[in-house]
C-alpha positions, 0 to 999 in steps of 0.5 A: 828327496823322497827320503826327506819328504818322508822324514818331514811327513813323519815329523808332522804326524808325530807333532800332530799326535802329540798336540792331539794328545795334549788337547784331549787331556786338557780339562777346562773344569780343572782350571775354572774357579769354583762357584763362590757365593759370599765365601761359600762353595757348598750349602753344607758349609753354611752353619754346619754346627747349627744344623739339627735336622735334615730331610733330604727324601732321597728314597726315605723319610729319615731325618739324616741327623736324628738317631730315633725319629719314627716317620710314616708315608700316607700316600706319598712316593718319590720323584726327581728332586732339587737334589736327588729325589724329592718327596712326591705328594698327592690328593690326601697324601702326606708324611708324618714324623716325630719331632726330633728332640733337637727340634723340641729344644729350639729356642731361636731357629731357621727353617728352609724348605723347597717345593715344586707345586701346582697352584693351590686351586683346591684350598690352602696348602701346608708345606710343613707343620709342627703340631700343637695338640691340646684340648681347648685354647688356641690349638687349631693352628700348629706350632709352626705352619708354613703354607700357601693360603687361598687367594693366589692367581696363576702368577702369584701366591699368598705365603703365610707362616704361623708359629705358637710359642708354647706347644700344648699350652692353651695360653700361649701366644700366636705368631702370625706372619703374612700373607705375603704376595710372592711371584711365580710360585707354581711349576718350579723349584721355590724356597721358603725360609723362616728365621726367628730370634728368641732374644728379640722375638723377631721373625723373618720370612724369606722367599727364594732367598730374599726377605719378604717380611719382618715381624717382631711378636711382643711376648713370644719368647721364650720359645717352648716346643718340648711338648711337640710330638709330631710334624707333617710334610705336605699339609696342615696339622688338621688335615691328617687322618686322624688330626694332629690336634684335638681341637679340630678335624679337616677343613674344607678350605684347606688341601694338600701339597700335591707337587714335590717337597725337598731339602728340609733343613732346620738350624738351631739359631736364626741365620742371617740374610747373607747366610739364607741367600747364599744357602738358596743359591747354592742349593739351586746350583746343586751344591 
């Protein structure tokens, strides 16, 4: 009887060890379907052949798609980003870059930028700006300024976009988009994207992947930014030292993005609404 009991006990132990081993080897992740948003499982799957510039700010200011772009940090550092590291701003801080040739030669486009910033209580805050430098004419504003204007509250922000169609020309056309009142822009990661279709002179501004405004600017096309030399992250073109435009210097109603900036992407066509919303949703999930 003791022998039978021992054999039975050993059999149970062997079975238990086998089952335990199977449980340890089972990985639920390998059986779970991958995240799929509108047919995409990664942000890099969205219009990869149209992506012409990307700043990931993972410990450097390099446009990862350009081979000869000079960049300069003025008082910035790096912090935890949406993906990896981010460009960390501060008072009077910003990052300068040459405008990559692929951006100078844009016609239609999409800009996408992520920021995590406190409320702009010190003045209008530029997220990024492509400079428009010329003597005379409308060169006060940049060729592509994405910014939060004054007038927000603790729970809302006033989002504006300014575009200028012929960089360096005193006779170009302004495109003003906004101000759009957006909810909860402070203290967490948000995305602002802007698309432009040169065939129809139409802009669409997106906030966190959803459209907040569409504008057709009569006569804006054709876009010509071949004379745009510099761009800035973290402020507007006239807040740099020296100013990126000969027309004006720093303004007391404007300020700096003292939070973090990450994952700036520029495409050479206007992404669709589905593509923009998919890009934002995937990046927010780290994909």
